[in-house]
Biopython code that builds the backbone (N, CA, C, O; Angstrom):
import numpy as np
from Bio.PDB.StructureBuilder import StructureBuilder

atoms = [
    (1, "MET", "N", (0.858, -1.174, 0.000)),
    (1, "MET", "CA", (0.000, 0.000, 0.000)),
    (1, "MET", "C", (0.901, 1.233, 0.000)),
    (1, "MET", "O", (1.751, 1.389, 0.877)),
    (2, "ASN", "N", (0.711, 2.099, -0.982)),
    (2, "ASN", "CA", (1.546, 3.294, -1.023)),
    (2, "ASN", "C", (1.018, 4.348, -0.046)),
    (2, "ASN", "O", (-0.039, 4.182, 0.563)),
    (3, "ALA", "N", (1.771, 5.420, 0.083)),
    (3, "ALA", "CA", (1.451, 6.428, 1.094)),
    (3, "ALA", "C", (0.104, 7.099, 0.826)),
    (3, "ALA", "O", (-0.650, 7.387, 1.756)),
    (4, "PHE", "N", (-0.190, 7.346, -0.452)),
    (4, "PHE", "CA", (-1.433, 8.026, -0.772)),
    (4, "PHE", "C", (-2.635, 7.158, -0.411)),
    (4, "PHE", "O", (-3.612, 7.650, 0.153)),
    (5, "GLN", "N", (-2.563, 5.862, -0.737)),
    (5, "GLN", "CA", (-3.660, 4.961, -0.396)),
    (5, "GLN", "C", (-3.781, 4.798, 1.117)),
    (5, "GLN", "O", (-4.889, 4.708, 1.645)),
    (6, "ALA", "N", (-2.637, 4.760, 1.822)),
    (6, "ALA", "CA", (-2.679, 4.630, 3.277)),
    (6, "ALA", "C", (-3.325, 5.863, 3.904)),
    (6, "ALA", "O", (-4.089, 5.759, 4.865)),
    (7, "TYR", "N", (-3.008, 7.027, 3.347)),
    (7, "TYR", "CA", (-3.608, 8.247, 3.885)),
    (7, "TYR", "C", (-5.112, 8.258, 3.610)),
    (7, "TYR", "O", (-5.907, 8.622, 4.477)),
    (8, "LYS", "N", (-5.491, 7.858, 2.405)),
    (8, "LYS", "CA", (-6.904, 7.847, 2.078)),
    (8, "LYS", "C", (-7.664, 6.805, 2.894)),
    (8, "LYS", "O", (-8.871, 6.933, 3.094)),
    (9, "ALA", "N", (-6.967, 5.783, 3.361)),
    (9, "ALA", "CA", (-7.606, 4.771, 4.194)),
    (9, "ALA", "C", (-7.703, 5.229, 5.652)),
    (9, "ALA", "O", (-8.116, 4.459, 6.519)),
    (10, "CYS", "N", (-7.325, 6.469, 5.917)),
    (10, "CYS", "CA", (-7.402, 7.072, 7.254)),
    (10, "CYS", "C", (-6.568, 6.290, 8.272)),
    (10, "CYS", "O", (-7.048, 5.944, 9.351)),
    (11, "VAL", "N", (-5.326, 6.023, 7.914)),
    (11, "VAL", "CA", (-4.417, 5.356, 8.830)),
    (11, "VAL", "C", (-4.144, 6.307, 9.988)),
    (11, "VAL", "O", (-3.817, 7.469, 9.748)),
    (12, "PRO", "N", (-4.266, 5.857, 11.230)),
    (12, "PRO", "CA", (-4.024, 6.759, 12.354)),
    (12, "PRO", "C", (-2.571, 7.214, 12.388)),
    (12, "PRO", "O", (-1.653, 6.402, 12.273)),
    (13, "ILE", "N", (-2.370, 8.528, 12.547)),
    (13, "ILE", "CA", (-1.023, 9.077, 12.546)),
    (13, "ILE", "C", (-0.698, 9.759, 13.869)),
    (13, "ILE", "O", (0.349, 10.395, 13.990)),
    (14, "ALA", "N", (-1.561, 9.643, 14.848)),
    (14, "ALA", "CA", (-1.365, 10.378, 16.092)),
    (14, "ALA", "C", (-0.183, 9.853, 16.896)),
    (14, "ALA", "O", (0.390, 10.605, 17.685)),
    (15, "TRP", "N", (0.204, 8.590, 16.726)),
    (15, "TRP", "CA", (1.264, 8.004, 17.546)),
    (15, "TRP", "C", (2.658, 8.323, 17.027)),
    (15, "TRP", "O", (3.627, 8.179, 17.771)),
    (16, "SER", "N", (2.790, 8.747, 15.792)),
    (16, "SER", "CA", (4.103, 9.009, 15.222)),
    (16, "SER", "C", (4.598, 10.388, 15.653)),
    (16, "SER", "O", (3.856, 11.363, 15.525)),
    (17, "PRO", "N", (5.837, 10.503, 16.164)),
    (17, "PRO", "CA", (6.324, 11.812, 16.608)),
    (17, "PRO", "C", (6.616, 12.761, 15.456)),
    (17, "PRO", "O", (6.549, 13.978, 15.630)),
    (18, "ASN", "N", (6.943, 12.221, 14.270)),
    (18, "ASN", "CA", (7.264, 13.051, 13.107)),
    (18, "ASN", "C", (6.349, 12.694, 11.956)),
    (18, "ASN", "O", (5.966, 11.538, 11.782)),
    (19, "LEU", "N", (6.006, 13.698, 11.174)),
    (19, "LEU", "CA", (5.206, 13.493, 9.972)),
    (19, "LEU", "C", (6.018, 13.954, 8.774)),
    (19, "LEU", "O", (6.663, 15.001, 8.811)),
    (20, "TYR", "N", (5.978, 13.169, 7.722)),
    (20, "TYR", "CA", (6.631, 13.529, 6.469)),
    (20, "TYR", "C", (5.529, 13.937, 5.499)),
    (20, "TYR", "O", (4.645, 13.143, 5.178)),
    (21, "ILE", "N", (5.591, 15.173, 5.039)),
    (21, "ILE", "CA", (4.530, 15.767, 4.233)),
    (21, "ILE", "C", (5.086, 16.019, 2.837)),
    (21, "ILE", "O", (6.125, 16.660, 2.686)),
    (22, "THR", "N", (4.396, 15.516, 1.819)),
    (22, "THR", "CA", (4.814, 15.673, 0.434)),
    (22, "THR", "C", (3.727, 16.394, -0.329)),
    (22, "THR", "O", (2.560, 16.006, -0.275)),
    (23, "LEU", "N", (4.104, 17.442, -1.039)),
    (23, "LEU", "CA", (3.163, 18.173, -1.884)),
    (23, "LEU", "C", (3.004, 17.411, -3.194)),
    (23, "LEU", "O", (3.978, 17.242, -3.928)),
    (24, "VAL", "N", (1.801, 16.952, -3.496)),
    (24, "VAL", "CA", (1.575, 16.140, -4.691)),
    (24, "VAL", "C", (0.694, 16.832, -5.726)),
    (24, "VAL", "O", (0.562, 16.330, -6.843)),
    (25, "ARG", "N", (0.103, 17.939, -5.396)),
    (25, "ARG", "CA", (-0.717, 18.687, -6.345)),
    (25, "ARG", "C", (-0.118, 20.075, -6.514)),
    (25, "ARG", "O", (0.564, 20.580, -5.623)),
    (26, "GLY", "N", (-0.374, 20.676, -7.646)),
    (26, "GLY", "CA", (0.203, 21.975, -7.945)),
    (26, "GLY", "C", (-0.416, 23.102, -7.141)),
    (26, "GLY", "O", (-1.570, 23.024, -6.718)),
    (27, "ILE", "N", (0.362, 24.143, -6.940)),
    (27, "ILE", "CA", (-0.089, 25.304, -6.173)),
    (27, "ILE", "C", (-0.935, 26.266, -7.016)),
    (27, "ILE", "O", (-1.885, 26.839, -6.483)),
    (28, "PRO", "N", (-0.636, 26.469, -8.302)),
    (28, "PRO", "CA", (-1.461, 27.417, -9.071)),
    (28, "PRO", "C", (-2.925, 26.999, -9.110)),
    (28, "PRO", "O", (-3.255, 25.828, -9.298)),
    (29, "GLY", "N", (-3.771, 27.969, -8.932)),
    (29, "GLY", "CA", (-5.204, 27.708, -8.963)),
    (29, "GLY", "C", (-5.803, 27.389, -7.608)),
    (29, "GLY", "O", (-7.012, 27.179, -7.505)),
    (30, "THR", "N", (-4.978, 27.346, -6.559)),
    (30, "THR", "CA", (-5.509, 27.056, -5.232)),
    (30, "THR", "C", (-5.900, 28.362, -4.541)),
    (30, "THR", "O", (-5.558, 29.450, -5.004)),
    (31, "ARG", "N", (-6.600, 28.240, -3.461)),
    (31, "ARG", "CA", (-7.022, 29.423, -2.714)),
    (31, "ARG", "C", (-5.832, 30.069, -2.022)),
    (31, "ARG", "O", (-4.832, 29.411, -1.732)),
    (32, "ARG", "N", (-5.954, 31.354, -1.764)),
    (32, "ARG", "CA", (-4.871, 32.087, -1.127)),
    (32, "ARG", "C", (-4.576, 31.531, 0.269)),
    (32, "ARG", "O", (-3.417, 31.458, 0.677)),
    (33, "LEU", "N", (-5.611, 31.143, 0.992)),
    (33, "LEU", "CA", (-5.425, 30.583, 2.326)),
    (33, "LEU", "C", (-4.642, 29.279, 2.270)),
    (33, "LEU", "O", (-3.814, 29.011, 3.141)),
    (34, "HIS", "N", (-4.904, 28.461, 1.242)),
    (34, "HIS", "CA", (-4.163, 27.207, 1.088)),
    (34, "HIS", "C", (-2.716, 27.471, 0.701)),
    (34, "HIS", "O", (-1.808, 26.783, 1.167)),
    (35, "ARG", "N", (-2.502, 28.473, -0.155)),
    (35, "ARG", "CA", (-1.123, 28.821, -0.531)),
    (35, "ARG", "C", (-0.337, 29.310, 0.673)),
    (35, "ARG", "O", (0.838, 28.980, 0.834)),
    (36, "ARG", "N", (-0.979, 30.085, 1.501)),
    (36, "ARG", "CA", (-0.304, 30.580, 2.715)),
    (36, "ARG", "C", (0.001, 29.435, 3.677)),
    (36, "ARG", "O", (1.045, 29.434, 4.329)),
    (37, "THR", "N", (-0.893, 28.472, 3.769)),
    (37, "THR", "CA", (-0.669, 27.317, 4.631)),
    (37, "THR", "C", (0.503, 26.488, 4.120)),
    (37, "THR", "O", (1.346, 26.055, 4.906)),
    (38, "LEU", "N", (0.563, 26.264, 2.810)),
    (38, "LEU", "CA", (1.687, 25.514, 2.232)),
    (38, "LEU", "C", (2.990, 26.266, 2.419)),
    (38, "LEU", "O", (4.034, 25.652, 2.639)),
    (39, "GLU", "N", (2.944, 27.578, 2.336)),
    (39, "GLU", "CA", (4.139, 28.392, 2.576)),
    (39, "GLU", "C", (4.603, 28.254, 4.025)),
    (39, "GLU", "O", (5.802, 28.184, 4.295)),
    (40, "ALA", "N", (3.652, 28.215, 4.948)),
    (40, "ALA", "CA", (4.007, 28.047, 6.361)),
    (40, "ALA", "C", (4.579, 26.659, 6.630)),
    (40, "ALA", "O", (5.399, 26.488, 7.532)),
    (41, "LEU", "N", (4.147, 25.662, 5.847)),
    (41, "LEU", "CA", (4.702, 24.313, 5.975)),
    (41, "LEU", "C", (6.020, 24.158, 5.224)),
    (41, "LEU", "O", (6.636, 23.094, 5.276)),
    (42, "ARG", "N", (6.462, 25.205, 4.525)),
    (42, "ARG", "CA", (7.689, 25.221, 3.730)),
    (42, "ARG", "C", (7.603, 24.277, 2.533)),
    (42, "ARG", "O", (8.602, 23.678, 2.135)),
    (43, "LEU", "N", (6.404, 24.149, 1.961)),
    (43, "LEU", "CA", (6.220, 23.360, 0.749)),
    (43, "LEU", "C", (6.031, 24.317, -0.410)),
    (43, "LEU", "O", (5.005, 24.992, -0.497)),
    (44, "ARG", "N", (7.007, 24.383, -1.300)),
    (44, "ARG", "CA", (6.951, 25.338, -2.389)),
    (44, "ARG", "C", (6.846, 24.687, -3.766)),
    (44, "ARG", "O", (6.316, 25.298, -4.694)),
    (45, "LYS", "N", (7.342, 23.453, -3.914)),
    (45, "LYS", "CA", (7.319, 22.787, -5.211)),
    (45, "LYS", "C", (6.717, 21.394, -5.073)),
    (45, "LYS", "O", (6.738, 20.794, -3.998)),
    (46, "CYS", "N", (6.181, 20.895, -6.185)),
    (46, "CYS", "CA", (5.589, 19.559, -6.186)),
    (46, "CYS", "C", (6.642, 18.487, -5.922)),
    (46, "CYS", "O", (7.811, 18.638, -6.278)),
    (47, "ASN", "N", (6.209, 17.421, -5.302)),
    (47, "ASN", "CA", (7.037, 16.257, -4.982)),
    (47, "ASN", "C", (8.197, 16.592, -4.045)),
    (47, "ASN", "O", (9.205, 15.887, -4.033)),
    (48, "ARG", "N", (8.065, 17.640, -3.277)),
    (48, "ARG", "CA", (9.045, 17.956, -2.232)),
    (48, "ARG", "C", (8.482, 17.473, -0.904)),
    (48, "ARG", "O", (7.284, 17.580, -0.644)),
    (49, "THR", "N", (9.363, 16.943, -0.074)),
    (49, "THR", "CA", (8.947, 16.390, 1.210)),
    (49, "THR", "C", (9.606, 17.162, 2.331)),
    (49, "THR", "O", (10.795, 17.474, 2.268)),
    (50, "VAL", "N", (8.825, 17.472, 3.367)),
    (50, "VAL", "CA", (9.356, 18.119, 4.566)),
    (50, "VAL", "C", (8.949, 17.286, 5.779)),
    (50, "VAL", "O", (7.950, 16.567, 5.754)),
    (51, "MET", "N", (9.740, 17.399, 6.830)),
    (51, "MET", "CA", (9.452, 16.688, 8.071)),
    (51, "MET", "C", (9.002, 17.713, 9.112)),
    (51, "MET", "O", (9.675, 18.718, 9.339)),
    (52, "ARG", "N", (7.879, 17.451, 9.726)),
    (52, "ARG", "CA", (7.343, 18.330, 10.768)),
    (52, "ARG", "C", (6.961, 17.490, 11.975)),
    (52, "ARG", "O", (6.627, 16.312, 11.846)),
    (53, "TRP", "N", (7.012, 18.106, 13.149)),
    (53, "TRP", "CA", (6.571, 17.428, 14.356)),
    (53, "TRP", "C", (5.063, 17.226, 14.309)),
    (53, "TRP", "O", (4.332, 18.019, 13.716)),
    (54, "ASN", "N", (4.625, 16.174, 14.931)),
    (54, "ASN", "CA", (3.198, 15.848, 14.949)),
    (54, "ASN", "C", (2.551, 16.604, 16.106)),
    (54, "ASN", "O", (2.443, 16.080, 17.215)),
    (55, "THR", "N", (2.124, 17.828, 15.843)),
    (55, "THR", "CA", (1.464, 18.657, 16.844)),
    (55, "THR", "C", (0.054, 18.978, 16.358)),
    (55, "THR", "O", (-0.223, 18.877, 15.163)),
    (56, "PRO", "N", (-0.833, 19.361, 17.262)),
    (56, "PRO", "CA", (-2.190, 19.735, 16.828)),
    (56, "PRO", "C", (-2.207, 20.883, 15.821)),
    (56, "PRO", "O", (-3.067, 20.927, 14.942)),
    (57, "THR", "N", (-1.266, 21.803, 15.947)),
    (57, "THR", "CA", (-1.201, 22.926, 15.006)),
    (57, "THR", "C", (-0.903, 22.435, 13.600)),
    (57, "THR", "O", (-1.567, 22.831, 12.642)),
    (58, "VAL", "N", (0.096, 21.573, 13.479)),
    (58, "VAL", "CA", (0.465, 21.044, 12.163)),
    (58, "VAL", "C", (-0.648, 20.172, 11.606)),
    (58, "VAL", "O", (-0.935, 20.230, 10.411)),
    (59, "ARG", "N", (-1.275, 19.370, 12.446)),
    (59, "ARG", "CA", (-2.375, 18.530, 11.964)),
    (59, "ARG", "C", (-3.547, 19.388, 11.479)),
    (59, "ARG", "O", (-4.218, 19.023, 10.513)),
    (60, "GLY", "N", (-3.797, 20.511, 12.132)),
    (60, "GLY", "CA", (-4.844, 21.415, 11.657)),
    (60, "GLY", "C", (-4.505, 22.028, 10.316)),
    (60, "GLY", "O", (-5.380, 22.182, 9.463)),
    (61, "MET", "N", (-3.236, 22.381, 10.118)),
    (61, "MET", "CA", (-2.804, 22.915, 8.825)),
    (61, "MET", "C", (-2.943, 21.851, 7.734)),
    (61, "MET", "O", (-3.346, 22.153, 6.611)),
    (62, "LEU", "N", (-2.610, 20.614, 8.073)),
    (62, "LEU", "CA", (-2.710, 19.531, 7.098)),
    (62, "LEU", "C", (-4.164, 19.225, 6.764)),
    (62, "LEU", "O", (-4.474, 18.870, 5.627)),
    (63, "GLN", "N", (-5.045, 19.357, 7.725)),
    (63, "GLN", "CA", (-6.465, 19.155, 7.474)),
    (63, "GLN", "C", (-6.972, 20.173, 6.460)),
    (63, "GLN", "O", (-7.877, 19.885, 5.676)),
    (64, "GLN", "N", (-6.388, 21.352, 6.482)),
    (64, "GLN", "CA", (-6.816, 22.413, 5.579)),
    (64, "GLN", "C", (-6.385, 22.146, 4.131)),
    (64, "GLN", "O", (-7.106, 22.489, 3.193)),
    (65, "VAL", "N", (-5.223, 21.541, 3.955)),
    (65, "VAL", "CA", (-4.700, 21.318, 2.603)),
    (65, "VAL", "C", (-4.588, 19.828, 2.288)),
    (65, "VAL", "O", (-3.698, 19.425, 1.539)),
    (66, "LYS", "N", (-5.465, 19.014, 2.841)),
    (66, "LYS", "CA", (-5.340, 17.562, 2.706)),
    (66, "LYS", "C", (-5.478, 17.081, 1.280)),
    (66, "LYS", "O", (-4.977, 16.002, 0.961)),
    (67, "ARG", "N", (-6.133, 17.826, 0.405)),
    (67, "ARG", "CA", (-6.257, 17.386, -0.981)),
    (67, "ARG", "C", (-4.999, 17.691, -1.798)),
    (67, "ARG", "O", (-4.873, 17.227, -2.931)),
    (68, "LEU", "N", (-4.083, 18.452, -1.244)),
    (68, "LEU", "CA", (-2.866, 18.832, -1.969)),
    (68, "LEU", "C", (-1.635, 18.051, -1.524)),
    (68, "LEU", "O", (-0.623, 18.047, -2.224)),
    (69, "VAL", "N", (-1.704, 17.390, -0.369)),
    (69, "VAL", "CA", (-0.514, 16.772, 0.208)),
    (69, "VAL", "C", (-0.762, 15.295, 0.512)),
    (69, "VAL", "O", (-1.901, 14.829, 0.551)),
    (70, "VAL", "N", (0.344, 14.575, 0.726)),
    (70, "VAL", "CA", (0.315, 13.202, 1.222)),
    (70, "VAL", "C", (1.097, 13.193, 2.521)),
    (70, "VAL", "O", (2.193, 13.747, 2.601)),
    (71, "ILE", "N", (0.529, 12.565, 3.535)),
    (71, "ILE", "CA", (1.144, 12.538, 4.860)),
    (71, "ILE", "C", (1.620, 11.124, 5.143)),
    (71, "ILE", "O", (0.873, 10.162, 4.967)),
    (72, "GLU", "N", (2.874, 11.001, 5.585)),
    (72, "GLU", "CA", (3.438, 9.696, 5.918)),
    (72, "GLU", "C", (4.022, 9.746, 7.316)),
    (72, "GLU", "O", (4.483, 10.790, 7.777)),
    (73, "THR", "N", (3.995, 8.610, 7.980)),
    (73, "THR", "CA", (4.706, 8.487, 9.248)),
    (73, "THR", "C", (6.169, 8.210, 8.939)),
    (73, "THR", "O", (6.540, 7.992, 7.786)),
    (74, "GLU", "N", (6.992, 8.222, 9.973)),
    (74, "GLU", "CA", (8.420, 8.005, 9.778)),
    (74, "GLU", "C", (8.700, 6.617, 9.200)),
    (74, "GLU", "O", (9.553, 6.463, 8.325)),
    (75, "GLU", "N", (7.978, 5.610, 9.693)),
    (75, "GLU", "CA", (8.178, 4.241, 9.213)),
    (75, "GLU", "C", (7.753, 4.105, 7.751)),
    (75, "GLU", "O", (8.433, 3.449, 6.963)),
    (76, "MET", "N", (6.634, 4.723, 7.392)),
    (76, "MET", "CA", (6.166, 4.667, 6.006)),
    (76, "MET", "C", (7.151, 5.358, 5.078)),
    (76, "MET", "O", (7.423, 4.869, 3.981)),
    (77, "TYR", "N", (7.689, 6.499, 5.516)),
    (77, "TYR", "CA", (8.633, 7.259, 4.694)),
    (77, "TYR", "C", (9.912, 6.455, 4.469)),
    (77, "TYR", "O", (10.404, 6.376, 3.343)),
    (78, "LYS", "N", (10.455, 5.856, 5.535)),
    (78, "LYS", "CA", (11.689, 5.080, 5.399)),
    (78, "LYS", "C", (11.480, 3.852, 4.528)),
    (78, "LYS", "O", (12.356, 3.494, 3.741)),
    (79, "ALA", "N", (10.329, 3.205, 4.660)),
    (79, "ALA", "CA", (10.034, 2.038, 3.828)),
    (79, "ALA", "C", (9.931, 2.435, 2.356)),
    (79, "ALA", "O", (10.417, 1.713, 1.485)),
    (80, "ARG", "N", (9.307, 3.567, 2.076)),
    (80, "ARG", "CA", (9.184, 4.022, 0.692)),
    (80, "ARG", "C", (10.538, 4.370, 0.104)),
    (80, "ARG", "O", (10.825, 4.020, -1.041)),
    (81, "LYS", "N", (11.374, 5.055, 0.872)),
    (81, "LYS", "CA", (12.701, 5.417, 0.384)),
    (81, "LYS", "C", (13.566, 4.179, 0.156)),
    (81, "LYS", "O", (14.324, 4.120, -0.813)),
    (82, "GLN", "N", (13.455, 3.197, 1.037)),
    (82, "GLN", "CA", (14.222, 1.963, 0.873)),
    (82, "GLN", "C", (13.756, 1.206, -0.373)),
    (82, "GLN", "O", (14.573, 0.646, -1.104)),
    (83, "LYS", "N", (12.453, 1.192, -0.612)),
    (83, "LYS", "CA", (11.925, 0.516, -1.790)),
    (83, "LYS", "C", (12.386, 1.227, -3.058)),
    (83, "LYS", "O", (12.734, 0.568, -4.039)),
    (84, "GLU", "N", (12.396, 2.563, -3.055)),
    (84, "GLU", "CA", (12.858, 3.310, -4.221)),
    (84, "GLU", "C", (14.342, 3.068, -4.468)),
    (84, "GLU", "O", (14.769, 2.950, -5.617)),
    (85, "ALA", "N", (15.134, 2.995, -3.392)),
    (85, "ALA", "CA", (16.572, 2.772, -3.553)),
    (85, "ALA", "C", (16.862, 1.370, -4.093)),
    (85, "ALA", "O", (17.771, 1.197, -4.905)),
    (86, "SER", "N", (16.099, 0.374, -3.649)),
    (86, "SER", "CA", (16.330, -0.982, -4.133)),
    (86, "SER", "C", (15.797, -1.165, -5.553)),
    (86, "SER", "O", (16.233, -2.069, -6.267)),
    (87, "HIS", "N", (14.876, -0.330, -5.957)),
    (87, "HIS", "CA", (14.277, -0.446, -7.285)),
    (87, "HIS", "C", (15.191, 0.132, -8.368)),
    (87, "HIS", "O", (15.076, -0.249, -9.533)),
    (88, "GLN", "N", (16.088, 1.035, -8.005)),
    (88, "GLN", "CA", (16.958, 1.655, -8.991)),
    (88, "GLN", "C", (17.919, 0.607, -9.554)),
    (88, "GLN", "O", (18.541, -0.147, -8.805)),
    (89, "ALA", "N", (18.028, 0.573, -10.847)),
    (89, "ALA", "CA", (18.876, -0.418, -11.499)),
    (89, "ALA", "C", (20.348, -0.016, -11.370)),
    (89, "ALA", "O", (20.702, 1.155, -11.501)),
    (90, "LEU", "N", (21.184, -1.006, -11.113)),
    (90, "LEU", "CA", (22.622, -0.784, -11.082)),
    (90, "LEU", "C", (23.184, -1.100, -12.458)),
    (90, "LEU", "O", (22.834, -2.118, -13.055)),
    (91, "ARG", "N", (24.035, -0.252, -12.954)),
    (91, "ARG", "CA", (24.636, -0.528, -14.248)),
    (91, "ARG", "C", (26.145, -0.580, -14.107)),
    (91, "ARG", "O", (26.721, -0.013, -13.178)),
    (92, "GLN", "N", (26.771, -1.267, -15.044)),
    (92, "GLN", "CA", (28.212, -1.422, -15.016)),
    (92, "GLN", "C", (28.878, -0.083, -15.301)),
    (92, "GLN", "O", (28.341, 0.719, -16.065)),
    (93, "PRO", "N", (30.053, 0.176, -14.695)),
    (93, "PRO", "CA", (30.745, 1.428, -14.977)),
    (93, "PRO", "C", (31.245, 1.469, -16.415)),
    (93, "PRO", "O", (31.608, 0.442, -16.988)),
    (94, "LEU", "N", (31.260, 2.654, -16.984)),
    (94, "LEU", "CA", (31.729, 2.829, -18.353)),
    (94, "LEU", "C", (33.250, 2.881, -18.353)),
    (94, "LEU", "O", (33.851, 3.580, -17.537)),
    (95, "VAL", "N", (33.866, 2.150, -19.258)),
    (95, "VAL", "CA", (35.315, 2.164, -19.418)),
    (95, "VAL", "C", (35.610, 2.892, -20.713)),
    (95, "VAL", "O", (35.188, 2.463, -21.787)),
    (96, "ILE", "N", (36.331, 3.986, -20.611)),
    (96, "ILE", "CA", (36.617, 4.817, -21.776)),
    (96, "ILE", "C", (38.100, 4.711, -22.080)),
    (96, "ILE", "O", (38.942, 4.947, -21.213)),
    (97, "ASN", "N", (38.407, 4.361, -23.297)),
    (97, "ASN", "CA", (39.785, 4.262, -23.753)),
    (97, "ASN", "C", (40.075, 5.497, -24.587)),
    (97, "ASN", "O", (39.415, 5.718, -25.602)),
    (98, "HIS", "N", (41.037, 6.302, -24.189)),
    (98, "HIS", "CA", (41.336, 7.551, -24.885)),
    (98, "HIS", "C", (42.382, 7.398, -25.968)),
    (98, "HIS", "O", (42.690, 8.365, -26.665)),
    (99, "LEU", "N", (42.934, 6.210, -26.126)),
    (99, "LEU", "CA", (43.923, 6.000, -27.171)),
    (99, "LEU", "C", (43.229, 5.761, -28.495)),
    (99, "LEU", "O", (42.158, 5.154, -28.524)),
    (100, "PRO", "N", (43.821, 6.233, -29.614)),
    (100, "PRO", "CA", (43.211, 5.962, -30.915)),
    (100, "PRO", "C", (43.220, 4.463, -31.226)),
    (100, "PRO", "O", (43.976, 3.702, -30.623)),
    (101, "ALA", "N", (42.386, 4.054, -32.157)),
    (101, "ALA", "CA", (42.254, 2.628, -32.476)),
    (101, "ALA", "C", (43.543, 2.033, -33.004)),
    (101, "ALA", "O", (43.842, 0.872, -32.725)),
    (102, "SER", "N", (44.325, 2.811, -33.770)),
    (102, "SER", "CA", (45.574, 2.293, -34.324)),
    (102, "SER", "C", (46.660, 2.124, -33.256)),
    (102, "SER", "O", (47.557, 1.296, -33.413)),
    (103, "ALA", "N", (46.584, 2.894, -32.184)),
    (103, "ALA", "CA", (47.612, 2.812, -31.144)),
    (103, "ALA", "C", (47.381, 1.655, -30.183)),
    (103, "ALA", "O", (48.297, 1.277, -29.452)),
    (104, "THR", "N", (46.195, 1.089, -30.164)),
    (104, "THR", "CA", (45.929, 0.014, -29.227)),
    (104, "THR", "C", (46.497, -1.315, -29.694)),
    (104, "THR", "O", (46.689, -2.217, -28.879)),
    (105, "GLY", "N", (46.774, -1.462, -30.998)),
    (105, "GLY", "CA", (47.274, -2.731, -31.529)),
    (105, "GLY", "C", (48.721, -2.989, -31.139)),
    (105, "GLY", "O", (48.975, -3.705, -30.170)),
    (106, "SER", "N", (49.652, -2.438, -31.852)),
    (106, "SER", "CA", (51.080, -2.657, -31.566)),
    (106, "SER", "C", (51.821, -1.344, -31.676)),
    (106, "SER", "O", (51.333, -0.387, -32.277)),
    (107, "PHE", "N", (52.993, -1.308, -31.097)),
    (107, "PHE", "CA", (53.795, -0.084, -31.091)),
    (107, "PHE", "C", (54.958, -0.241, -32.076)),
    (107, "PHE", "O", (56.090, -0.414, -31.625)),
    (108, "GLN", "N", (54.743, -0.190, -33.384)),
    (108, "GLN", "CA", (55.815, -0.347, -34.378)),
    (108, "GLN", "C", (56.243, 0.967, -34.926)),
    (108, "GLN", "O", (57.135, 1.022, -35.773)),
]
sb = StructureBuilder()
sb.init_structure("model")
sb.init_model(0)
sb.init_chain("A")
sb.init_seg("    ")
for serial, (resi, resn, name, xyz) in enumerate(atoms, 1):
    if name == "N":
        sb.init_residue(resn, " ", resi, " ")
    sb.init_atom(name, np.array(xyz, "f"), 0.0, 1.0, " ", f" {name:<3s}", serial, name[0])
structure = sb.get_structure()
C-alpha cells in the first residue's frame, strides 16, 4: 500500500512523533489561504517532502490542505525510500579508452 492509499484509508497518525509531508498537487489555482498554509509548511514545489513534528497545530494545517498533500509516518517514509533505492537499477561502470584505435594494436 503506497502512502497516498494509506492516507486515504485514514491510517491513524497520532502516535508518530514526526510526519513527512509531500506536496503532490500543484499550487497554481488554489485558494490564497491554502497557498499561505503551504508556505508556512515550507512546501513550495511539487514532490518535495518536509518533516514536521506531529502537533495539533500542524495537523490542523494539514487538514486544511489535505487534498494537496500526502502525509506519511516516519516508518512509512523510510520504507518508501528503501523501496525506491532498491528499485533503482545498477549498471556497469563505463570504461573509456582515450587512445586511438591504431595505437591500441602494436607499437611499431
